[in-house]
C-alpha positions as a Markdown table, in Angstrom:
| # | Residue | x | y | z |
|---|---|---|---|---|
| 1 | Met | 65.0 | 90.2 | 103.7 |
| 2 | Leu | 62.0 | 90.3 | 106.2 |
| 3 | Ile | 64.3 | 91.9 | 108.8 |
| 4 | Ile | 65.2 | 94.7 | 106.4 |
| 5 | Met | 61.5 | 95.2 | 105.4 |
| 6 | Arg | 60.6 | 95.5 | 109.1 |
| 7 | Leu | 63.5 | 97.9 | 109.8 |
| 8 | Arg | 62.0 | 100.5 | 107.5 |
| 9 | Tyr | 59.5 | 101.9 | 109.9 |
| 10 | Asn | 59.9 | 100.2 | 113.4 |
| 11 | Thr | 61.0 | 103.5 | 115.0 |
| 12 | Gly | 59.8 | 102.1 | 118.4 |
| 13 | Gln | 62.0 | 99.2 | 118.6 |
| 14 | Ala | 64.9 | 101.1 | 117.1 |
| 15 | Thr | 64.5 | 103.8 | 120.0 |
| 16 | Val | 64.4 | 100.9 | 122.6 |
| 17 | Val | 67.6 | 99.5 | 121.1 |
| 18 | Gln | 69.1 | 103.2 | 121.2 |
| 19 | Phe | 68.0 | 103.5 | 124.9 |
| 20 | Ile | 69.7 | 100.2 | 125.9 |
| 21 | Val | 72.9 | 100.7 | 124.0 |
| 22 | Val | 73.4 | 104.3 | 124.9 |
| 23 | Met | 72.7 | 103.7 | 128.6 |
| 24 | Leu | 75.0 | 100.6 | 128.8 |
| 25 | Leu | 77.7 | 102.5 | 127.1 |
| 26 | Gly | 77.0 | 105.5 | 129.4 |
| 27 | Phe | 77.6 | 103.3 | 132.4 |
| 28 | Val | 80.9 | 102.0 | 131.1 |
| 29 | Thr | 82.3 | 105.3 | 130.0 |
| 30 | Asn | 81.2 | 107.0 | 133.3 |
| 31 | Ala | 82.7 | 104.2 | 135.3 |
| 32 | Ile | 86.0 | 104.6 | 133.5 |
| 33 | Ser | 85.9 | 108.3 | 134.2 |
| 34 | Leu | 85.1 | 107.8 | 137.8 |
| 35 | Ala | 87.9 | 105.3 | 138.2 |
| 36 | Gly | 90.3 | 107.9 | 136.8 |
| 37 | Ser | 88.8 | 110.5 | 139.2 |
| 38 | Ala | 89.3 | 108.2 | 142.1 |
| 39 | Ser | 92.9 | 107.6 | 141.3 |
| 40 | Arg | 93.7 | 111.5 | 141.5 |
| 41 | Asp | 94.2 | 113.1 | 144.9 |
| 42 | Glu | 92.0 | 116.1 | 144.2 |
| 43 | Gly | 89.2 | 115.0 | 146.4 |
| 44 | Ser | 86.6 | 115.6 | 143.8 |
| 45 | Phe | 85.3 | 112.0 | 143.6 |
| 46 | Ala | 82.1 | 112.8 | 145.4 |
| 47 | Thr | 81.3 | 115.7 | 143.0 |
| 48 | Asp | 82.1 | 113.5 | 140.0 |
| 49 | Leu | 79.9 | 110.8 | 141.3 |
| 50 | Leu | 77.0 | 113.1 | 141.8 |
| 51 | Leu | 77.4 | 114.6 | 138.4 |
| 52 | Thr | 77.6 | 111.2 | 136.8 |
| 53 | Val | 74.3 | 110.0 | 138.5 |
| 54 | Phe | 72.6 | 113.2 | 137.5 |
| 55 | Ile | 73.8 | 112.9 | 133.8 |
| 56 | Leu | 72.7 | 109.3 | 133.6 |
| 57 | Ile | 69.2 | 110.1 | 135.1 |
| 58 | Leu | 68.9 | 113.1 | 132.6 |
| 59 | Gln | 69.9 | 110.8 | 129.8 |
| 60 | Ala | 67.5 | 108.0 | 130.9 |
| 61 | Phe | 64.6 | 110.5 | 130.7 |
| 62 | Trp | 65.7 | 111.9 | 127.4 |
| 63 | Leu | 66.0 | 108.4 | 125.7 |
| 64 | Gly | 62.7 | 107.4 | 127.5 |
| 65 | Phe | 61.0 | 110.2 | 125.9 |
| 66 | Leu | 62.5 | 109.3 | 122.4 |
| 67 | Cys | 61.1 | 105.8 | 123.0 |
| 68 | Val | 57.6 | 107.2 | 123.6 |
| 69 | Val | 57.7 | 109.4 | 120.5 |
| 70 | Gly | 59.3 | 106.5 | 118.5 |
| 71 | Phe | 56.5 | 104.1 | 119.4 |
| 72 | Ala | 53.7 | 106.8 | 118.8 |
| 73 | Ala | 55.2 | 107.6 | 115.4 |
| 74 | Gln | 55.4 | 103.9 | 114.5 |
| 75 | Asp | 51.9 | 103.0 | 115.6 |
| 76 | Lys | 50.0 | 106.1 | 114.4 |
| 77 | Arg | 52.1 | 106.6 | 111.3 |
| 78 | Asn | 51.6 | 110.3 | 111.9 |
| 79 | Arg | 53.6 | 112.9 | 109.9 |
| 80 | Ser | 53.9 | 115.3 | 112.6 |
| 81 | Leu | 55.2 | 112.6 | 115.1 |
| 82 | Ala | 57.7 | 111.6 | 112.5 |
| 83 | Leu | 58.9 | 115.1 | 112.2 |
| 84 | Leu | 59.1 | 115.5 | 115.9 |
| 85 | Leu | 61.2 | 112.3 | 116.1 |
| 86 | Ile | 63.5 | 113.6 | 113.4 |
| 87 | Gly | 64.0 | 116.7 | 115.2 |
| 88 | Leu | 64.7 | 115.1 | 118.5 |
| 89 | Glu | 67.1 | 112.7 | 117.0 |
| 90 | Gly | 68.9 | 115.7 | 115.4 |
| 91 | Ile | 69.3 | 117.1 | 118.8 |
| 92 | Thr | 70.6 | 113.8 | 120.1 |
| 93 | Phe | 73.0 | 113.7 | 117.1 |
| 94 | Met | 74.3 | 117.1 | 118.0 |
| 95 | Val | 75.0 | 116.2 | 121.6 |
| 96 | Ala | 76.7 | 113.0 | 120.6 |
| 97 | Leu | 78.8 | 115.0 | 118.1 |
| 98 | Phe | 79.9 | 117.4 | 120.8 |
| 99 | Asn | 80.7 | 114.5 | 123.1 |
| 100 | Ala | 82.7 | 112.9 | 120.2 |
| 101 | Arg | 84.7 | 116.1 | 119.7 |
| 102 | His | 85.6 | 116.2 | 123.3 |
| 103 | Pro | 86.1 | 112.6 | 124.5 |
| 104 | Gly | 87.2 | 111.7 | 127.9 |
| 105 | Asn | 88.6 | 108.4 | 126.8 |
| 106 | Pro | 88.6 | 106.2 | 123.6 |
| 107 | Val | 85.7 | 104.3 | 125.0 |
| 108 | Ala | 83.6 | 107.4 | 125.1 |
| 109 | Leu | 84.7 | 108.3 | 121.6 |
| 110 | Met | 83.4 | 105.0 | 120.3 |
| 111 | Ala | 80.2 | 105.3 | 122.3 |
| 112 | Ser | 79.5 | 108.8 | 120.9 |
| 113 | Leu | 80.1 | 107.6 | 117.3 |
| 114 | Leu | 77.8 | 104.6 | 117.8 |
| 115 | His | 75.2 | 106.9 | 119.3 |
| 116 | Met | 75.4 | 109.2 | 116.3 |
| 117 | Ala | 75.0 | 106.3 | 113.9 |
| 118 | Ile | 71.8 | 105.0 | 115.8 |
| 119 | Ala | 70.3 | 108.6 | 115.8 |
| 120 | Ile | 70.9 | 108.9 | 112.0 |
| 121 | Tyr | 69.4 | 105.5 | 111.5 |
| 122 | Val | 66.3 | 106.2 | 113.6 |
| 123 | Ala | 65.9 | 109.6 | 111.9 |
| 124 | Phe | 65.9 | 107.8 | 108.5 |
| 125 | Met | 63.2 | 105.5 | 109.7 |
| 126 | Ala | 61.1 | 108.4 | 110.9 |
| 127 | Phe | 61.6 | 110.0 | 107.5 |
| 128 | Asn | 60.2 | 106.9 | 105.8 |
| 129 | Ile | 57.1 | 107.2 | 108.0 |
| 130 | Tyr | 56.8 | 110.9 | 107.0 |
| 131 | Arg | 57.2 | 110.2 | 103.5 |
| 132 | Ala | 54.6 | 107.5 | 103.4 |
| 133 | Arg | 52.0 | 110.0 | 104.5 |
| 134 | Gly | 50.2 | 107.6 | 106.8 |
| 135 | Lys | 50.0 | 104.7 | 104.2 |
| 136 | Arg | 52.0 | 101.4 | 103.8 |
| 137 | Ile | 55.8 | 101.9 | 103.6 |
| 138 | Val | 57.2 | 100.4 | 100.4 |
| 139 | Ser | 60.7 | 100.1 | 99.1 |
| 140 | Arg | 60.0 | 102.1 | 95.9 |
| 141 | Pro | 56.8 | 104.1 | 95.1 |
| 142 | Lys | 54.8 | 102.7 | 92.1 |
| 143 | Gln | 55.6 | 104.4 | 88.9 |
| 144 | Ala | 52.9 | 104.9 | 86.3 |
| 145 | Val | 53.6 | 103.2 | 83.2 |
| 146 | Ala | 52.9 | 105.3 | 80.1 |
| 147 | Gly | 50.9 | 103.7 | 77.4 |
| 148 | Arg | 49.0 | 100.6 | 77.8 |
| 149 | Pro | 47.8 | 99.1 | 81.1 |
| 150 | Arg | 49.7 | 96.1 | 82.4 |
| 151 | Arg | 48.2 | 92.8 | 81.4 |
| 152 | Arg | 48.7 | 89.3 | 82.4 |
| 153 | Pro | 50.5 | 87.1 | 80.0 |
| 154 | Thr | 48.2 | 84.7 | 78.2 |
| 155 | Thr | 48.9 | 81.0 | 77.8 |
| 156 | His | 48.1 | 79.4 | 74.6 |
| 157 | His | 46.7 | 75.9 | 74.8 |
| 158 | Thr | 46.8 | 73.7 | 71.8 |
| 159 | Thr | 44.6 | 70.7 | 71.5 |
| 160 | Lys | 45.3 | 67.7 | 69.4 |
């Protein structure tokens, strides 16, 4: 239960997990794509390699920026940072959706679906920070009880 409670607002750790998972899957899917490119006789392997390196560097910068915003939103519990993280994760989701609609191989499709799921999860945690308004994040907001105030139960002691 402690793990679930911590996962409600730890956007920093979640974005680091997102960085690691997406970059590892990016290396795997791009290696598969490059292996397919090398087996063809088109002579475009050097171009594909250069584009792959450029895309991986761009992806690393983007995910690194998400990590910075994720840690800042977690540490400061700032509503505007949480909204920024939600918007950035929305952009990340849209790019992963585009990649899922046009996969190069089955591994790329699975990587895109996992990337979309992580983006939704991080955005949900950022929404919890936004909803908490800088206060503690709880599972359910306290509801006012109509009528009398809550009292402790009294114990009756009998003496003989």
